[in-house]
C-alpha positions in Angstrom: 0.0 0.0 0.0 2.8 2.4 1.0 4.7 1.6 -2.2 1.6 2.4 -4.4 1.1 5.7 -2.6 4.7 6.7 -3.1 4.7 5.6 -6.7 1.5 7.5 -7.4 2.8 10.6 -5.7 6.1 10.5 -7.6 4.3 10.1 -10.9 1.9 12.9 -10.1 4.8 15.2 -9.2 6.7 14.3 -12.4 3.6 14.8 -14.5 2.9 18.2 -13.0 6.5 19.3 -13.5 6.4 18.0 -17.1 3.1 19.8 -17.7 4.5 23.1 -16.5 7.5 22.7 -18.8 5.2 21.8 -21.7 3.3 25.0 -21.1 6.4 27.0 -20.9 6.0 27.8 -17.2 9.4 26.3 -16.2 12.9 27.5 -17.0 14.6 26.8 -20.3 18.2 27.1 -21.5 18.2 30.8 -22.5 19.6 32.0 -19.2 22.2 29.3 -19.1 23.3 30.2 -22.7 23.7 33.8 -21.8 25.7 33.0 -18.7 28.0 30.7 -20.8 28.4 33.6 -23.3 29.4 35.9 -20.4 31.8 33.5 -18.8 33.5 32.6 -22.1 34.5 36.2 -22.8 31.9 37.3 -25.3 30.8 40.4 -23.5 32.3 43.7 -24.7 33.6 46.5 -22.4 32.7 50.0 -23.5 34.2 52.4 -21.1 32.4 51.8 -17.8 29.6 49.8 -19.5 29.5 46.1 -20.4 27.6 45.2 -23.6 26.1 41.8 -23.4 24.2 39.4 -25.7 20.5 40.2 -25.4 17.7 37.6 -25.7 15.1 38.9 -28.3 12.9 35.9 -28.8 12.5 32.3 -27.8 10.2 29.6 -29.2 9.6 26.0 -28.3 9.3 23.2 -31.0 8.8 19.5 -30.8 12.6 19.1 -31.3 13.6 21.6 -28.7 14.0 25.4 -28.4 15.0 28.2 -30.7 16.6 31.4 -29.3 17.3 34.6 -31.0 19.9 37.0 -29.6 21.1 40.5 -30.5 24.9 40.5 -30.3 26.8 43.5 -29.0 28.8 45.8 -31.2 32.4 44.6 -31.5 31.4 40.9 -31.9 30.8 38.9 -35.0 29.0 35.6 -35.7 32.4 34.0 -36.0 33.1 34.8 -32.3 30.1 32.8 -31.2 30.6 30.0 -33.7 34.1 29.4 -32.3 32.5 28.8 -28.9 30.0 26.2 -30.2 31.5 23.3 -28.2 31.6 25.5 -25.1 27.9 26.1 -25.4 27.1 22.4 -26.1 29.2 21.1 -23.2 27.8 23.7 -20.8 24.2 22.8 -21.7 24.9 19.1 -21.2 26.5 19.7 -17.8 23.3 19.1 -15.8 20.7 16.4 -15.0 18.0 15.8 -17.6 14.3 16.5 -17.1 11.4 14.3 -18.1 9.0 16.1 -20.4 5.3 15.8 -20.9 5.8 14.1 -24.3 8.0 11.5 -22.6 5.2 10.6 -20.2 2.6 10.5 -23.0 4.5 7.7 -24.7 4.4 5.4 -21.6 2.1 2.3 -21.7 -0.3 2.4 -18.8 -1.0 -1.3 -19.2 2.6 -2.2 -18.4 4.9 -1.8 -15.4 5.0 1.9 -14.9 7.9 1.9 -12.4 10.1 -0.1 -14.8 9.2 2.2 -17.7 10.0 5.2 -15.4 13.4 3.7 -14.5 14.2 3.1 -18.2 13.1 6.6 -19.1 15.2 8.2 -16.4 18.3 6.2 -17.4 17.8 7.2 -21.0 17.5 10.9 -20.0 20.7 10.8 -18.0 22.6 9.5 -21.1 20.9 11.9 -23.5 23.0 14.7 -25.1 21.6 18.0 -26.3 23.0 19.5 -29.5 23.2 23.1 -30.4 23.2 24.7 -33.9 24.1 28.4 -34.6 23.2 30.6 -37.5 22.9 34.3 -38.2 20.4 36.4 -40.1 21.0 39.8 -38.4 20.2 38.1 -35.1 22.2 35.2 -33.6 20.0 32.1 -33.8 20.7 29.2 -31.4 18.7 26.0 -31.9 18.9 23.6 -29.0 17.9 20.1 -29.9 16.7 17.8 -27.1 18.0 14.7 -28.8 21.1 14.3 -31.0 20.8 13.6 -34.7 20.8 9.9 -35.4 24.2 8.5 -36.4 22.9 5.9 -38.9 19.9 5.8 -41.2 19.1 3.0 -43.7 19.2 3.5 -47.5 15.9 4.6 -49.0 15.2 4.8 -52.8 14.1 8.1 -54.3 11.5 8.8 -56.9 12.3 9.8 -60.4 15.2 12.1 -60.5 14.9 12.9 -56.8 17.5 11.0 -54.7 17.7 10.9 -50.9 20.3 13.1 -49.3 19.7 12.4 -45.6 17.7 13.0 -42.5 17.6 16.5 -40.9 17.4 17.3 -37.3 13.9 18.8 -37.5 11.4 16.0 -37.0 13.8 13.5 -38.7 12.6 14.8 -42.1 14.1 12.9 -45.1 15.6 15.4 -47.5 15.8 14.8 -51.3 17.9 16.3 -54.0 16.0 16.9 -57.3 18.4 16.8 -60.2 15.7 18.3 -62.5 15.7 21.4 -60.3 19.4 21.5 -59.4 21.4 19.6 -62.1 25.0 19.7 -60.7 26.4 18.8 -57.3 29.8 19.2 -55.6 30.8 16.8 -52.9 33.7 17.4 -50.4 35.0 16.0 -47.2 37.9 14.1 -45.6 38.4 10.5 -46.5 36.2 7.8 -45.0 33.4 10.2 -44.0 30.8 9.4 -46.6 31.4 10.9 -50.1 31.7 7.6 -52.0 28.9 6.1 -49.9 26.6 8.9 -51.1 27.7 8.4 -54.7 26.8 4.7 -54.4 23.5 5.6 -52.8 22.7 8.1 -55.6 23.5 5.7 -58.4 21.6 2.9 -56.8 18.6 5.1 -56.3 18.6 6.3 -59.9 19.0 2.7 -61.3 16.0 1.7 -59.2 13.7 4.6 -60.1 14.7 5.3 -63.7 16.3 2.1 -65.1 15.4 2.8 -68.7 16.2 6.5 -68.8 19.4 7.0 -66.7 22.8 6.8 -68.3 26.2 7.0 -66.6 29.7 8.3 -67.5 31.7 7.2 -64.5 35.2 8.2 -63.6 36.6 6.5 -60.5 40.1 7.8 -59.9 40.6 5.8 -56.8 41.7 2.9 -58.9 38.1 1.6 -59.5 37.5 0.5 -55.9 34.3 2.6 -55.5 32.5 2.4 -58.8 33.7 -0.8 -60.4 30.4 -2.6 -59.5 28.6 -0.6 -62.2 31.0 -1.3 -65.0 28.9 -4.1 -66.6 25.4 -2.6 -66.1 23.6 -1.5 -69.3 23.1 2.0 -67.9 26.9 2.6 -67.9 28.0 4.0 -71.2 31.7 4.5 -70.3 33.8 4.0 -67.1 37.3 5.2 -66.4 39.9 4.4 -63.7 42.9 6.4 -64.9 43.3 10.1 -66.0 43.9 9.2 -69.7 40.7 7.1 -69.6 38.9 9.9 -67.9 39.7 12.2 -70.8 38.2 9.6 -73.2 35.1 9.2 -71.1 34.6 13.0 -70.7 35.1 13.4 -74.5 32.4 10.8 -75.1 30.0 12.7 -72.8 30.8 16.0 -74.4 30.2 14.6 -77.9 26.9 13.1 -76.8 25.9 16.5 -75.3 26.6 18.2 -78.6 24.5 15.7 -80.5 21.6 16.4 -78.2 22.2 20.1 -78.7 22.0 19.8 -82.5 18.8 17.6 -82.2 17.1 20.2 -80.0 18.0 23.0 -82.4 16.5 21.0 -85.3 13.3 20.5 -83.3 13.1 24.1 -82.3 13.2 23.3 -78.6 15.3 25.0 -75.9 15.8 22.0 -73.6 15.1 18.3 -73.2 12.1 19.0 -71.0 10.4 20.9 -73.8 11.3 18.2 -76.3 9.9 15.5 -74.1 13.3 13.6 -74.0 13.3 11.3 -71.0 17.0 10.2 -71.0 19.4 11.8 -68.6 23.2 11.5 -68.5 25.1 11.6 -65.2 28.8 12.4 -65.4 30.2 11.2 -62.0 33.8 11.9 -61.0 35.0 10.4 -57.7 38.2 12.2 -56.6 38.3 15.1 -59.0 41.6 16.2 -57.3 43.4 13.6 -59.4 42.6 15.8 -62.4 44.3 18.9 -60.9 46.7 20.2 -63.5 48.9 22.0 -61.0 50.0 18.7 -59.6 51.0 17.3 -63.0 54.6 16.0 -63.3 55.1 16.1 -67.0 53.9 18.5 -69.7 51.8 15.8 -71.3 50.1 15.0 -68.0 49.4 18.7 -67.5 47.9 19.0 -71.0 45.7 15.9 -70.4 44.4 17.2 -67.1 43.7 20.7 -68.4 41.6 19.1 -71.2 39.6 17.2 -68.7 39.0 20.3 -66.7 37.9 22.2 -69.8 35.4 19.5 -70.7 34.1 19.4 -67.2 33.6 23.2 -67.3 31.7 23.0 -70.6 29.4 20.3 -69.3 28.7 22.3 -66.2 27.9 25.5 -68.2 25.9 23.9 -71.0 24.7 20.5 -69.8 21.7 21.4 -67.6 19.2 22.0 -70.4 20.6 19.1 -72.5 19.9 16.5 -69.8 23.5 16.3 -68.4 24.1 16.2 -64.7 27.6 16.6 -63.2 28.6 15.2 -59.8 32.2 15.8 -58.7 33.7 14.7 -55.4 37.0 15.4 -53.7 38.7 14.6 -50.3 41.3 17.3 -50.8 39.3 20.6 -51.0 42.0 23.2 -51.5 42.7 25.8 -54.1 41.5 25.0 -57.6 41.0 21.3 -57.1 37.4 21.8 -58.1 37.3 23.8 -61.4 35.8 27.2 -60.9 33.2 26.9 -63.6 32.0 23.6 -62.1 31.7 25.1 -58.7 30.0 28.2 -59.9 27.4 26.2 -61.8 26.7 23.7 -59.1 24.0 25.2 -56.9 24.1 22.2 -54.5 27.0 21.3 -52.3 27.2 18.4 -49.9 30.2 18.7 -47.6 31.2 16.1 -45.0 33.7 16.8 -42.2 36.9 18.5 -43.3 40.1 19.3 -41.5 40.1 23.1 -41.6 37.9 26.2 -42.2 39.9 26.8 -45.4 38.8 23.4 -46.8 35.2 24.2 -45.8 35.3 27.5 -47.7 36.6 25.8 -50.8 33.4 23.6 -51.0 30.8 25.7 -49.3 32.2 29.2 -49.6 31.7 29.3 -45.9 33.1 27.8 -42.7 31.2 25.1 -40.8 32.2 21.7 -42.2 35.3 21.7 -40.0 33.1 21.8 -36.9 31.0 18.8 -37.8 31.2 15.9 -35.3 33.4 13.0 -36.2 30.4 10.9 -37.3 30.5 9.1 -40.6 27.8 10.3 -42.9 27.3 13.6 -41.1 27.3 16.5 -43.7 26.1 20.0 -44.6 23.7 20.1 -47.5 23.7 23.6 -49.1 21.6 25.0 -51.9 21.2 28.5 -53.2 18.8 29.5 -50.4 19.3 27.0 -47.6 21.9 25.2 -45.5 21.2 22.2 -43.3 23.1 19.6 -41.3 21.9 16.1 -42.0 22.9 12.4 -41.7 23.3 10.8 -45.1 21.9 7.3 -45.7 24.1 4.2 -45.4 24.0 1.8 -48.3 25.4 -1.8 -48.1 27.1 -3.9 -50.7 24.2 -6.3 -50.7 21.7 -3.5 -51.6 24.0 -2.5 -54.5 24.3 -6.1 -55.7 20.6 -6.8 -55.5 19.8 -3.5 -57.4 22.3 -3.9 -60.3 22.1 -7.7 -60.8 19.1 -7.5 -63.2 20.9 -4.9 -65.3 24.2 -6.6 -65.9 25.0 -7.4 -69.5 27.7 -9.6 -70.9 30.9 -8.2 -72.4 30.5 -7.4 -76.1 26.8 -7.4 -75.9 25.3 -4.6 -78.0 23.1 -2.3 -75.8 22.3 0.8 -77.7 23.8 3.2 -80.2 25.4 5.3 -77.5 26.7 2.4 -75.5 30.3 2.6 -76.6 32.5 1.0 -73.9 36.2 1.5 -74.7 37.4 -1.0 -72.1 35.6 -3.8 -74.0 37.3 -4.4 -77.3 38.1 -7.3 -79.6 35.1 -9.3 -78.6 33.0 -11.7 -80.7 29.2 -12.1 -80.5 27.6 -15.4 -81.7 24.0 -15.5 -82.9 21.9 -18.5 -83.8 20.8 -18.3 -87.5 
């Protein structure tokens, strides 16, 4: 009897506290954030006065709280961004509270005490994450739960491929290649670039098997994209720089053919002409085509030709059905050709080693501050920038997807299916 009374009282107290918090009657993290700002040296002395960061607005969401601050004169957003880990560690330096939403998820038909113990244990190990941005006011978003570290592969629809899950409500974000034709990928090795490329190719083969075509360049020796060498959607594949030039030239020639066809039809682009086929030029490790690192004059000439063709595809390819995807793990200087970067309105950047590397890909800092989590990236378009977790694809998914599309060497696929690595073969037919 005593145990039931104590349990009921404890649950009632917790429920009341959670209800107050749900209604915004209890304290939030705004005061703590301001105190951290003060203690970490972000206040500004102006004679006898001390200028502090002022809270302008706060709002609660299902994922946590959003705070907007006016920063004092003499401080920049970069000053606050450099203290991100200080804010995050300070917010997590306390005991966790059980919210009203937590209690609503409890099953009243099961052992309430056991559920409460499990909930309390989970709360103590939970870590809040904070995200900073600036639009004239400093925006601090405090998430009650960290972004998941692994999400399974999901197919896209049409020319929309999954990019990843965002923090807000675990929303799955898609990239639409019809809206934004070209993408630049960057990030340190082993953080997810090649995984994303495999995910993208697999999604396109699943959703548009009869309309998608690939020109693949894998300058990591073929270890990443060799699975797709024998599928009918692959027109050409290259593993070395001299092969890359041949593949790029094939893509450029095909692009020019489509341009002439459109001119003859009096149409401005493939959408107006009702042409369904799309051509994806995918280059994994574009840094290997950096002409400034060439050893010989011939090598430099070859790499400059590759960069020229890449730039032409980036400038002209969008309306002709060509999509350019380039990736590099060494984002410095002119590793990514400028014309390619300027015409790619979408960037996906995984963790990099420095702010300089982040600026090369995103034209802004931030990727160097990403946590050391594989698949964690910043997805940036012309008007938006989001942190997300990209999907993880397994070799088995890739195998199961491409298996029905594998063709034998020497088998004739279509007029454009010229595969330079498959020569001197004989085809026998029964007559």
